N, C-alpha and C positions, 0 to 999 in steps of 0.2 A: 397389500393393494389398497388398504384404507387411505394411505397417504395420497395415492393417485386419485382416489375418489374425492378427497378433500380439495385437491388442486382443481379437479374438474368443477367442483361447486364454486370455487373462486372465479372460474371462467365461464359460468353458466350464461352470461350475456352473449357469448359467442355462438349460440345455437344456430343462428342463420348460416354462419360459415360451416358449422358441422353438418348441417343439412346439405349444403352445396357440395361438400367433400363426399358425403354419402351418395348423393345422386351421381356424381362423376365416377365414384367407385363402382356403382351398379353397372353403369355403361361400360366401364373398363372390363368388368367381369364378363359382361355379355360378349364384347368383342374378342376377349381372350378365348372364350369357349366356342365362338363361331369358327375360329381358325381350324381347330382339329376336325370339326364337322366338314368344312370345305375340303380339307386335305383327304379325309376319309372318302368323301364323295368322288374326288379326283382319282383316288386310288381305285375305287370301284369301276369308274369309267375306263381307266387304263387296262385293268384286268379283263373287263368285258371285251374291250377292243382287241386285246391280244387273243382272246378266245373266239373272236369273230362274231360276237353277240351284240356289239354296240352300234347304235345308229348315230351317225355324225359325231364321232367322238371328239374331233378337233374343235368343232364349235363349242361343245360342252366344256372342254378343259379350258378354252379361252375365256368363256364366261366365268368359270370357277376361278381362274387366275385374276380376272378383273374384280371378282368378289373379294379375293384376298387383298388386292391392292386397296379397294375401298375400305375394307375393314382396318387395314393398317393406317390409312389416313385418319379415319375416325378415332382409332385408338391413340394416335399421336396427338391429335387436337385435344381430345378429352383428357388424356394424361397430363398435358401441360396446363389445361384449365384447372384440373384438380390439384396439380402442383402449386399453381398460383394461390388457390384458396387455402391449401394446406400451409404454405409459407406465411400467408397473411394471418391465418389462425394462430400459428406458432409465435409470430412476433407480437400479435395482439395479446396473447396469453403472457408472454414475457413482460409486456408493458403493464398488464394488470397485476401480475405478481410483484413486479418491482414497485409499482405504486402502492400496493397493499402493504408491502414490507416497510417501505420508507414512511408511509403514513402512520403505521403502527409504532415504529420506532420513535417518531416525533411525539407520540402520545404517551410513551413510557416514562416512568419516574426516573429521577436522577440516579437512584440506587442501581438500576439496571446497568447504566453506563459506567458506574464506578467499578463494576466487577467484570466488564468485558473490554477486551482490547479493540481499538478502532479497526485494526487490520482484520481481526477475526469477524467483526460484524460485516465488513465489506466483502471479505472472502466468502462468507456464508451466502450473501446475496448472489455473488457471481457464480459460485459452484452450484447452488441449489437451482437457481433459475435457468442457468445454461443447460444443465443436464436434464431438467424436467421439460423445458421447452423443446430441446433437441429430440427427446423421446416422442413427444406428441407430434412433432414435425415429421419424424420418420414413420410413425404409425399412420398418420393421415395420408402421407404421400405414397407409401409403399405397402405397409402391412394390411391396412384396412381393405384396400382393393383386392389384395392377394387372398385375404381370408374369404371374401365374398366369392371369388373365383373358385377357391377350393370347395366351398360349400356346394356350388353349382356342379362342379366336376364330380363330386361324390354322388349327387342325385343322378347324373347321367350314367355313371358307372353302375349304379344300382339297377338300371334298366337292363343291363346285360348280365350282371351277376351280383346277387345280394352279398355273397361271401366276399367278393372283391371289394365292394363298398364298405363292408364291415372291417376288413383288414386296413383299408385306406383310412377309415375314420379312427381306427384304434391307435394309429401312430401318434396322434396328437396328445391324447391323455397319457400315453406311455411316456412321451417326451417330457411333458410337463411334470409328471410324477418324478421322473429321474432328475429333472432340473430342481424340483423342490428339495430333493435330498442334498443338493449341492448348495442351495441358496443361503441357508442359515450361516454356515461357516464363511461363505463368500462375503456376506453382508457384515459379519463381524470384522473381517479384514478391512473392508471398505470404511467402516466407522473409525477404526484405528488410524487409517491413512488420512481421513478427513480431519481428525484432531491434530495430527502432525502438520498437515497443510495449514490449518488455522493458526497454530502457534508460529510456524515459520512466516506466514504472511503477516501476522500481527507484529512480529519482531521487525520484519522488513518495513512495514509502514512506520513504526516508531523510529527506526534508524534513519529513514529518508526524511521524515518530518523534523528530525533533530540532527541533521547531517553536520551542522556546525559544531555541535557538541562531540559527535563521533570523531570528526577530524581534529578538533582542538585537543582531545585526549589521545589521539593516535590509536584509535580502537577499531579501525576499518577491518583488520584481519580477524579480530575477535568477533565482530558482528557477522562477518562472512562465515566463520566457522560455526557459530550458533545456527545460522540459517542453513548451512549445508548439512549439519548434523540431523536436522529434522527431515530434510529431503532424502538423505542417505537412509534414514529409517523407513521412509515410504518405499524406497527401492527394495529394501529387504522384505518388507511386508508384501509388496507386489509380486516378488518372486514366489513366495509361498502361495499367495492368492491365485496367481496365474497357473502355477503348477497344479494346484487342486482343481481349478476350473477345467483345464485341458485334459487332465487324466479322467475326470468325470465325463467330459465331452466325448472322449474315445469310447467310453462305456455306452453312452447314449447312442452315438452313431452306430456302434456295433449292433446293439439291439435293433435299431431301425433297419440296418442292412439285412438282418435276418428276416424281418417282417417283409421287406421289399422283395427278398428272394422268393418268399411264398407267393407274393402277388404276381411276380413275373412268371413263376411256374404255372399258376392258374391260367394266365392269359395264353402262354405259349402252348401248353398241353391241350387246352380246350380248342385252340385254333388247329393244332395238328390233328385232333380228332374230328374236325369238321364242324364243331359246335359254333365257332366264330368264323366269319368270313375274313379274308385278308384285310378288307376295308375296316371291318370292326376291330381287328387286332391293331391296325394303325391308329384308329381313334382311341382305343383303350390305352395304348402305350403313351400317346400324347396326354391323355387325362392323368395317367399315373405321373408323368413328368410334371404336369401342372400341380398335382397334389404334393409332389416331393419337393418342389422349389421352396415353398415356405418353411418346410422342415429344416432344410439346410441353412436357411436364413434365420431360423428361430433362435439360434444361439445368440446372434447379434441383438435380436429383439429383446430376449430375456436379459441379456447383459445391460442393454440400455435401460430397460425397465428397473432393474435392480439398482443401477446408479441413480436413476430418478427417485426411487423410493428412499434409498439411503441418503441421498443428497437433500431431499425435501424434509427429512426428519428435523434437522436443526432449524430450517426455515419455519416449519409448522410449529415447532416448539417455541420459537420466538413469538409467533402470533398468539400463543396462549398466555403470554405474560400479561398480567393485569395492567391496563393503561391507567393513567391518572386523569384523563379527560375522555368524555364520550365522543367528541368529534373535534376537529380542528376548526376554530372559528375564524372568520375574517377579522383583520385588524380593526377596520373601521367599525365604529359603533359598539366596541367592547366597553362596558361600564360596570361599575360595582356600586351597589346602593350604599350610601353613607348616612350616618346619623349626625344631625346638626349639633354643633358644640361638643362633639365627642373628641377625645384625644386622637391624635393622628395615628399613634402606634401604642399598643399595650401588650406586654408580656406578663401573663399571670401564672406563676408557679410552673414555668415551662422546664421540662427535663427532656433530654434526648440521649439515646444510646445508638451507637453504630456497630452492628454485628455484636451486640451484647456488651460492647465496651462503652462505659459511661463517658459522655463528652460534656454535657451541660446538666446542671442539677438545680432545680428550684429557682429559676431565673424570673424575676419580677421587676418591671420598671414601666414607666409611662413617658411618652414623648408627646409634647404638645405641638399643634400645627405651627409650622415655621421655625421650630427649634432645631438647633444643630447639636448633635450628640457625637462624641468621640468614644470609640470602644478601644480600650487598652488592655493588653494581656500578653502573657508569654506565648511564644510560638507554639502552635498546636493546642492552644488552650480553649479553642472554641469560638473565636471571634468570627471567622468566616462562616462557621456552622450556624451561628446566630442569624446572620443575614440570609443564609440559605433557607432557614426555617421561615423567615419573613417572606421570602420569594416563593414559598410552598414547594421548593425543590425537595424537601424532606418533610415528613410529618412528625410532630413532637410525640415522644413516648407518653408524656403526661402534660397537662396544662392547656391553656388557651392562648391564642395570639389573635388580637383584634387589629383591624385596619379601618380607620375612620369609624370605630365603634362596632364593626361587623366582624364576627368570628370567621376567620379565613377558611376554617374547615368546612363551613357551610356554603362556600362560594367556589365556582370553577377556578382552577389554578390559573388559567389564562386571564381571567378577569382580575385576579390579584396582581399578576405581573404587569398587566396593562396600566396599573395604578402606580407602578414603580419604575424609575429609570436607574440604570447602573452604569458606572464607569469603573472598569476593572483596572487593577495594577498593570496587567498585560492588556493592551488595547483590544485584542481579539477582533481584528478586522478580517474581512473576507477578500478573496481575489475578486478582481473586477474593477470597476471605475470608482473614483472618489465619490461621485454623485450617488451611486448605488449604496455605498457604505453610510453616508450621512443620512440618506432617506430610508435606512433599513427598517425602522419602526413605522415609517409612514411612506410607503411606496408611491402614494398618490400626491406627495408634496410637490409644489410648484418650484420652478427654478429660483424664483425670488425668495421663497421660504428656505430653500436649501442654502442659498448664498447668505441670507440674513443669519442663519444658524452658524455658518462658517465664520462670518465676521465677528459675531459675539464670542466665538471660541478662539479668536486670533488665528484662524486657519486660512482666511481668504487670501491673504497676501502671498503666502508660499504656494497655494494652489494655483494662483494666476501665473506664477512663474513656470509652471509645467507647460510643455507645448500644447497639450490638449486640455489644459485647465481642469475643469470638473469631470471631464471624460477620460482623464488619464488613468491608465491601468496601474495598479499598485502591487501586483504580484501576490503570491500565496501569503496569507496572514499580514499583508502590507509590508513585505520585506523591502520594497523599493523606497520606503519612507524612513526617515530617522525616528528615533524613539519619541522625541517631542512632537514631531508631525503626526505620528500615529495617535498619540494621546489627544491632540487637538481635534483630530477627526472624530475620535471616540466621544469627546465632549460635545462636539457639534451634533453628533448622532443623538446623544441624550437630550440636548437642548430641543431638537426638533420633535422628539417624542413628547416633551412638555408634560411629564407626569408630576403629580403633586408631591410624591415622595422620591427622594434621591438616596442611593447608596454609593459611597465612594470607597473603593479599596485603594487607598490614596494613590493618585495617579502621578505623583511627582517624586516618589521616593528614589527612583533609579535614574533621574535626569540630571544633566549638568545645570549650573546656576542660571544660564540664560534661558534654556528651554523651560526650566522650572518656573521662572517668572512669567513667561508667556502662557504656560499651561495654567498656572495659579490664577492669573487674571481671568482666564476663561472659566475656571471653576468658581471663582467668586461671583461672576455673572450668573452662572448656572445655579448656584445655591440660593440666590436671592429669592425670597418669598417661598422657599420650599422647605419641607421637613427633610432634614439630612442626617443620615447616619454615616459616620466616617470610621473606617478601620484605619487607625492612625499609625503612621510610620515616622512622623517628624514631630518633635516637641513644639515647633513653631506653629504647626497646624492645630495641635491639641490646645494650645494656649488661646486660640481665637474662637473656640466653640462656646456654646452656652453651658453645657454640662459634660462631665466625663463619667463614663462607667468603666470600672476596672473589673476584669475577669481573672480570678485566681483559682486554679484547680477546678475549673468548670463552674464556679459559683461567683456571684457578684461580691467583689471585695468592698467597694465603696462607690457612692454616687454623689456628685457635687459639682459646683462650679470650679474652674481652674484655680481661682483664688482660695476657695475653701479647701480644696484638696492639696494645695501647695503647702499648707501648714498642718495637715492632718496626721502626718507621720506615716501615711500609707504608701502604696505603690507609686502614685504620681509624684509625691514628695521625694521618694527615693530616686526616681528618674531625673528630676530636676537637679538633685544633688550630684548625680553621676554625669550629667551632660558635659560639664567642663573638665572632667577628669581625663588625663592622658594615660592612666594606668591600664595595662592589659586586662587586668581583672575587671575593672569597671566597664571597659568597652565590651567585654564579653557579656557582662550582666545586661547592658543596653541591648545587645543583639538578641538576648533571650526574649526580649519583649518586641522584637522586630523594629526597634527604634534605630533610625539612622542618625549618627552624630552630626552636629553642625546644623547650619541654616536656621 
């Protein structure tokens, strides 16, 4: 139950709604208990009338019937008012939990997402929050009022027979004890099912997000079989889980039926002996029914509680992951202190390992303000990792990285990233309007600023050809746009951010010649007066930079201008020698360095 307690702490701001639910539950309990008392009174009047001892029995029973009617009206109104507050509390709790989960995920380091499937993260949110909020909704709307009613019923029963009240009270701890014997194995089954659901949903998300790949390689049936295999496993687990639960429920209900046998024997025997009147017997039978109702429903309550507990474990475990930032700042006003006349970027003996696998070792170099640097190296050699370290997506194992003379380890990651703009090889756009994508880094940008950035990126012309221009919807990841159009939107986005440092995972490597020229013109404008690091994929781009850094086996091979390295006999000189070759071996060597032939 500690999981439920932690969830309650997350929703502690909902206490006014909790109080409202509690008050309506108290009134509901009172109306529920009034009914047996009225029926018992009516029974007494009727018995007295038949014995010739009642005075004006018709008038009395009419007033008692009106009392039942009034009680039913009040109970209906209060029940619905309580239901309204309970529904509101559940949906507010869902919103709070969803916000807390998403906020925490946004603060987590890149490493967390490297080891988690997107579908699993999404599935965890849906499962955990749905099951937890459903439990609290059911508890607030049904079980809490019922528990109050039971408590009052026990008190009333005790006024007639203490032993009767003891037996009625005993059924609840007996039931909970028997349920506890069942829960550990049940929750084990549920945990295994949740893992299978997460894997299946993760694969589902991957397949749908890359449906073109699935269809191109004719692997629809394979994906369906992988998906079905996990759900088939959950069916098998559920069969065992349900069989265990219901066998134990037969045992629980059997024990309770024995207890209720004793309770009814006490009432009937005492009435037959004249210790209870007929009216008292009617009242006690109804109180027993009130007390028994929650017991028969408690299996559902316990089942819901166990699902909420099991489902919330992964959710709460994610919340324990250590974030990289203390809070999520607003974009506006994010600054990083800089040191005058300091180099724009410094790597000082930087090493990095990923899951104990060395990626970079003893990397040292300096980039001056306004300088353009190309990073060249074999595929998987650490080029992208180097820029990820600069963006503070990962922390170096050893060494220091300085931005404008400031150690980035001493600054909030968000401040570091606000200082840097990135254009990825994959444009990485969002569904929504073109306007929203260009202004992603500056949501408060004016229409004129957005249009100016689009013009500089050579994007304004094609945007204006869309029926809704800048308000045109571009689909998931910008699939309604061509590759060149997506890249120009990404360049406009970086231009509008207007950060002093620019990282280019070269945006033209996969484009046709015409699109490349348009995108390259936008990039040239973007790089003007900015410190730029380019992960190079074309030799034409490498030749136009100020200096080249080659990465060989995770270490710096050489640093120099294109002219210097062209005659050094190193990696760059080798690439220049290979670029005009048509041999299969030489083309393969170029591809090892992610270099695209031609252009």
